[in-house]
C-alpha positions in Angstrom: 124.4 22.9 93.1 125.1 19.8 91.4 128.9 17.7 92.3 131.9 18.1 89.4 133.8 15.3 90.0 135.7 12.4 88.0 134.1 9.0 89.0 132.4 9.8 92.0 131.8 6.2 94.2 127.9 7.0 96.0 128.9 5.3 100.1 125.3 5.7 100.8 124.8 2.2 101.8 127.6 1.1 104.0 127.5 4.3 105.5 123.8 3.7 106.3 125.7 0.0 108.1 128.3 1.3 110.6 127.5 3.1 113.7 127.0 7.0 114.6 130.1 8.4 116.5 129.9 10.7 119.0 132.9 13.3 118.4 135.6 15.1 121.5 133.9 18.9 121.4 136.7 20.3 121.2 138.2 23.7 122.9 136.8 26.4 120.7 133.5 26.9 119.5 131.8 29.6 116.8 128.8 30.3 116.5 127.1 32.6 113.6 125.5 35.7 115.2 123.9 36.0 112.0 122.4 33.7 109.2 120.3 33.0 106.2 117.1 33.6 107.3 118.5 36.7 109.9 120.6 38.8 109.0 121.2 41.0 112.4 121.7 40.6 115.3 122.1 42.2 118.6 124.3 40.3 121.1 124.1 40.5 125.5 127.8 39.1 125.8 131.3 40.5 125.5 135.0 39.7 125.3 135.5 38.3 128.5 132.3 36.9 129.6 131.8 34.0 131.2 129.2 31.6 129.5 127.2 28.4 130.2 125.4 26.1 128.7 122.4 26.9 126.5 122.3 30.3 128.3 120.6 32.9 125.5 123.6 34.7 124.4 122.5 37.0 122.0 118.9 37.7 119.6 118.9 37.1 115.8 116.2 39.4 113.9 114.5 37.9 111.2 112.1 40.3 110.4 109.0 38.7 110.9 110.3 36.8 113.4 113.0 36.5 116.4 115.3 34.4 116.5 117.9 33.6 120.2 121.4 33.0 120.3 122.4 30.1 122.7 126.4 28.8 123.6 127.0 25.3 122.4 129.6 25.1 125.3 130.1 27.0 129.1 133.4 29.4 129.1 134.2 32.0 127.9 134.5 34.6 125.5 137.1 35.7 123.0 135.1 37.9 120.6 134.2 37.7 116.8 136.3 35.8 113.7 134.7 34.5 110.0 134.1 31.3 108.6 131.6 30.3 105.6 128.3 29.5 107.1 125.8 26.7 105.9 124.5 29.1 102.8 128.0 29.2 101.6 128.4 32.5 102.3 131.2 34.1 105.4 129.4 35.5 108.6 130.3 36.7 111.8 131.4 34.1 114.8 131.6 34.6 118.4 134.2 32.5 119.8 133.6 30.8 122.4 137.0 28.9 125.0 135.4 26.3 125.9 135.9 24.5 129.5 134.4 21.6 128.9 132.5 21.8 132.5 129.1 21.2 130.0 127.4 23.7 132.6 123.6 24.4 131.9 122.3 27.2 132.2 121.2 26.9 136.1 117.7 28.7 134.1 117.0 25.4 132.1 114.9 22.5 133.7 113.3 19.2 132.0 109.8 18.7 132.8 107.8 16.0 133.6 105.2 13.5 131.6 102.7 15.2 133.2 103.7 19.4 132.4 103.8 17.5 128.3 100.5 17.0 128.8 99.3 19.7 130.2 100.0 21.5 127.1 98.5 23.4 125.1 99.0 23.9 120.8 100.2 27.8 121.7 102.9 26.3 124.7 104.7 24.5 122.2 105.0 27.2 120.1 106.8 29.6 122.3 108.6 26.9 123.9 110.4 26.1 120.5 110.3 29.8 120.2 113.0 30.4 123.1 114.7 27.3 122.0 114.9 28.8 118.5 114.3 24.6 117.2 114.0 25.1 114.0 113.9 22.6 110.7 116.7 19.9 110.8 116.6 18.7 107.8 118.3 22.0 106.7 115.1 24.4 105.5 116.0 26.7 109.0 112.4 27.6 108.8 111.0 28.3 112.5 110.0 25.4 113.7 107.1 27.3 116.2 105.5 29.3 113.3 104.2 25.9 112.0 102.3 26.2 115.7 101.2 29.1 115.4 98.0 28.6 114.1 94.3 26.8 114.5 93.9 24.6 111.8 92.4 21.5 113.0 95.2 18.3 111.6 94.4 15.3 111.3 97.7 13.6 110.1 100.8 14.7 111.3 103.6 13.3 108.8 107.1 12.5 109.7 110.0 12.7 106.9 112.7 10.2 106.8 113.1 10.1 103.7 116.9 11.8 103.6 116.2 11.7 99.9 120.2 12.9 98.5 122.4 10.2 97.5 125.3 10.2 100.2 123.6 11.6 103.7 122.8 8.7 105.9 121.8 11.1 109.3 119.1 10.4 110.0 119.5 6.6 109.1 121.9 5.8 112.0 119.6 8.9 113.8 116.6 6.4 113.1 118.5 3.5 114.3 120.2 4.7 117.1 117.3 7.1 118.4 114.8 5.7 118.5 112.2 5.9 121.6 112.9 10.2 121.0 111.5 10.0 118.1 109.1 7.8 119.7 107.9 11.1 122.0 109.3 14.2 120.4 105.9 12.4 117.6 103.3 11.5 120.7 104.3 14.9 122.3 103.3 16.3 118.5 100.4 14.9 118.9 99.6 16.7 121.9 100.2 20.1 120.1 98.5 19.0 117.2 95.4 17.2 119.7 95.7 14.5 116.7 95.5 10.7 116.6 97.2 10.3 113.9 100.7 10.3 112.3 102.9 8.3 109.7 106.3 8.1 109.5 107.6 8.1 105.7 110.2 6.0 104.6 110.9 5.5 101.3 110.1 1.7 101.0 114.0 0.6 100.0 114.3 1.0 103.2 112.7 -2.8 103.9 115.2 -3.6 107.9 114.5 0.4 108.5 110.3 -0.2 107.5 110.5 -3.1 109.2 111.9 -2.5 112.9 110.0 0.5 112.7 107.2 -1.8 112.6 108.2 -4.2 115.0 109.3 -1.0 117.6 106.2 0.3 117.4 103.7 -2.7 119.1 105.1 -1.1 122.4 102.6 1.1 122.0 100.1 -0.5 120.0 97.6 2.6 121.0 100.0 5.2 119.6 98.7 6.1 116.6 101.6 6.6 114.7 102.6 3.7 112.2 105.0 4.1 108.8 103.9 4.9 105.5 106.1 3.1 102.5 106.5 5.3 100.2 107.9 6.2 96.6 111.6 6.2 95.9 112.0 8.5 94.2 114.2 12.1 94.0 112.4 14.7 94.7 110.5 12.0 97.3 111.2 14.1 100.4 110.2 17.4 98.8 106.9 18.0 100.8 104.7 17.6 98.0 105.6 14.8 97.1 105.6 13.0 100.5 102.3 14.1 100.7 101.0 13.1 97.6 103.2 10.0 98.2 101.3 9.4 102.0 98.3 10.8 101.4 97.2 11.2 98.0 96.8 14.5 98.2 98.2 16.8 95.7 98.9 20.3 98.2 98.7 22.6 94.8 101.8 25.9 94.9 100.8 29.2 97.1 98.9 26.9 99.5 100.3 25.2 102.5 99.7 21.6 104.1 98.1 22.9 107.2 94.8 24.3 105.3 94.7 20.5 104.1 95.0 19.3 108.4 98.5 18.2 107.2 101.7 18.9 109.3 104.9 17.3 108.3 108.3 17.7 110.0 111.7 16.1 109.1 112.7 13.2 111.1 115.9 15.3 112.3 113.5 18.2 114.0 111.2 15.9 115.8 114.5 14.4 117.6 115.2 18.0 117.9 112.1 18.5 119.2 112.1 15.9 122.9 114.3 18.1 123.2 113.3 21.3 123.8 110.0 19.9 125.1 111.2 17.4 127.7 114.6 19.2 128.4 113.9 22.7 127.8 117.2 21.7 125.9 118.1 24.6 122.2 119.7 22.2 120.2 123.8 22.3 121.7 124.7 19.5 118.8 123.6 17.6 115.5 124.7 14.1 113.0 126.3 15.1 110.5 127.4 13.0 107.6 130.9 13.3 106.0 131.8 11.3 102.7 132.5 11.4 98.8 135.7 10.5 98.5 137.8 13.7 98.9 137.8 11.2 102.3 140.0 8.7 103.8 137.5 7.4 105.8 133.7 8.4 105.3 131.6 8.0 108.9 128.4 10.0 109.8 129.4 11.4 114.0 127.6 13.2 116.9 129.4 17.1 116.4 129.0 19.5 119.1 126.6 23.3 117.4 130.5 25.2 116.2 132.4 22.8 115.8 135.1 23.7 112.7 135.1 21.4 109.1 138.8 20.5 109.7 138.1 18.7 113.0 136.3 16.1 111.3 137.5 15.6 108.0 140.7 15.8 111.2 138.6 12.2 112.1 138.0 10.9 109.1 141.4 10.4 108.9 142.0 13.2 105.9 142.1 13.5 102.3 142.1 10.8 100.1 144.1 12.9 98.5 145.5 15.4 99.8 147.3 16.8 96.0 144.4 17.5 94.3 141.8 20.5 95.0 138.5 19.7 96.6 135.0 20.5 95.7 132.9 21.7 99.1 129.4 21.2 99.4 127.3 21.9 102.6 123.9 19.2 102.2 123.0 17.3 100.0 125.0 17.0 96.3 122.1 18.1 94.1 120.6 21.4 97.0 123.6 21.9 99.0 126.0 24.7 99.4 129.7 24.6 97.7 132.0 25.7 99.4 136.0 26.9 98.1 137.5 26.0 101.3 137.3 24.4 104.4 137.1 26.4 106.8 133.5 26.0 107.6 131.3 26.0 110.6 129.3 23.4 111.9 125.5 24.8 112.9 122.6 23.5 114.1 121.4 23.1 109.8 123.9 21.1 108.2 122.6 17.6 107.3 125.9 16.9 105.4 129.8 17.6 104.3 130.7 16.6 100.8 134.1 16.4 99.7 135.1 15.0 96.4 138.5 15.8 94.5 137.2 17.9 92.0 137.6 17.5 88.1 135.9 20.4 85.8 133.7 19.1 83.2 133.4 21.5 80.4 130.1 23.3 79.5 128.8 22.9 76.0 125.9 24.4 73.9 122.6 23.0 75.0 120.9 20.8 72.7 117.7 21.4 73.5 117.0 17.3 74.5 114.4 18.5 76.7 115.4 16.1 79.6 115.6 19.4 81.7 111.7 19.2 81.0 110.7 16.5 81.9 112.5 15.7 84.3 111.1 19.4 86.4 108.6 18.3 90.0 106.9 21.6 89.8 106.4 21.4 86.0 108.9 24.5 84.9 110.4 24.2 81.5 114.3 25.4 82.8 115.4 26.2 79.7 112.9 28.8 78.2 113.6 29.8 82.4 117.4 30.2 81.3 117.4 31.8 78.0 115.3 34.5 79.7 117.9 35.3 82.1 120.2 35.3 79.8 118.7 37.9 77.7 117.5 40.0 80.7 113.8 39.7 79.9 112.0 40.4 83.4 109.0 40.1 82.1 109.6 37.2 80.7 111.1 36.1 83.6 108.3 36.6 86.0 105.4 34.4 83.4 108.1 31.1 83.1 107.1 31.6 87.0 110.5 30.1 88.5 109.4 31.0 91.8 107.8 27.2 91.9 111.7 25.4 91.5 112.1 24.0 95.1 116.1 23.2 93.5 115.9 19.8 93.9 118.7 20.6 91.2 118.1 17.6 88.1 117.6 20.1 85.3 122.0 19.8 86.0 122.0 16.8 86.7 120.3 15.5 83.8 122.0 18.2 80.9 123.9 16.0 78.5 125.4 19.8 77.7 126.5 20.5 81.4 125.0 23.2 82.5 124.3 25.2 85.0 120.8 25.2 84.8 119.7 25.2 88.5 122.1 28.5 88.8 120.3 30.8 85.8 116.9 29.5 88.1 117.7 30.6 91.3 119.2 34.1 89.3 115.3 33.7 87.8 113.8 33.1 91.4 116.0 36.8 93.0 115.4 38.8 89.3 110.7 37.7 90.0 110.6 38.1 93.6 111.6 42.3 92.5 108.6 44.2 92.0 
């Protein structure tokens, strides 16, 4: 998704220096029964039931995995509503009436450090499965799957790159939760029996790099260090990060674990700390709310299930209420667009961008080749687009669109304002058809 608007001022530099605001938990929270990875679910509670914070209230079915659904407050179940999800689609949500007591499920008990040191990789996988831990960088991939193998891991990479424009939630997390991040990395080292861990940060964030260099002096024998990576986009793509940090090329279709590498987003590391140490599911997360459509761009700590409108109100509302808005959940390059602000914050929402909308009309392709030169996976976007327009399924498959990471660069560099990435998304759907 590429933002289509007038002049856009990226507030990333400013937001990265401002402290995160803790948003008050609203009276009503909403928990998605289904999501993009789990189209089916079974709900264990009914209208009128009392629930505890962190209680398992249902189970999503993702085909090859199951994912518990946790209550993000204590209170009462009040039925179902439909709202927009981070995928850009409307899904069913459970409406929870928050009693503001935050009574945790009595079954949830923290672990001691001694207990954690005795955990095996299989134990970690079971903990992360039960707490429904997923990639908090936006992928939503179930984290426990990365632990369900016996591959020898030589190095753990922490993705603290936060590559896209506007988004600064991870940068603020890095500044404000150093201890929990380092502890989370140490838990990963226990799980994988791995001494070496690298925190990958872009070189341009020199102050943050130096702060972590200094902080890690407190852990001289930890094996954890900062790795300064290049500043290009999409450096946050795991294949590019691995190449920059280790000089290793991971071919398409292969997993990093085959090369002795385990990689995690820095927000996921924080979530792993919560799951392993406190035995808790993710009930809140950091979200950047920014763009020229809001009055006061801000970073928030938000309870899962909070309506987007609550965050927008805390930002002072819209800067220009009379103008149409473009909403994007995620970054402007790879995020999903929404037709309205009727959206709920789920655990994988990294940011919400609101822009004053101004459509840029598409012009015919001039065959400049910019999309080809910019593609990080070496695809030919123009040819894929032409094959989609012609419904040529064999040609589509021959052009390997499944290698696309949907970074959005082909759309961004297009001088004719063609949404090339959208065509490639369609091509990927065709390519999956046998």
